[in-house]
C-alpha positions, 0 to 999 in steps of 0.5 A, spaced: 461 506 472 466 503 477 469 498 472 470 504 467 475 508 472 478 501 473 480 501 466 482 508 465 490 508 466 491 515 467 486 515 473 489 509 476 496 512 475 493 518 479 491 513 484 498 510 485 501 517 485 496 519 491 498 513 495 505 514 494 504 521 498 501 517 503 507 512 504 511 518 505 506 521 510 507 515 514 514 515 513 514 522 517 510 519 522 514 513 523 520 518 524 516 522 529 513 516 533 515 514 540 510 509 542 512 502 540 504 501 539 503 507 535 509 505 531 506 498 529 500 501 527 503 506 522 507 500 520 501 496 518 498 502 515 504 503 511 504 496 509 497 496 507 498 502 502 504 498 499 499 493 498 494 498 494 500 500 490 502 493 488 494 492 486 493 498 482 500 497 478 497 490 477 491 493 474 495 498 470 501 493 467 497 486 468 504 483 471 502 477 475 509 478 480 505 485 482 499 481 484 504 476 488 507 481 491 501 484 494 499 478 497 505 476 500 505 483 503 498 483 505 499 476 509 506 478 512 506 485 513 499 487 514 496 480 518 502 476 520 507 481 523 503 486 527 499 480 530 506 477 533 
């Protein structure tokens, strides 16, 4: 049943739109955050949302470049930079 949702292009496009809304919400949090620890958390969440967007776009379009972008973003912006 889940695989049928992952092959439905309209459903995947709706998920991408919802994720973009969450990116905008995290951008608003970034502007209003005063604490550096909270800012780093919002940065990590926003980066994870960008990874999810790239993965869903990969499922829609099948471009290997999107998968590479998702992997690089996950490693650098979600895992590496917050740990520094």
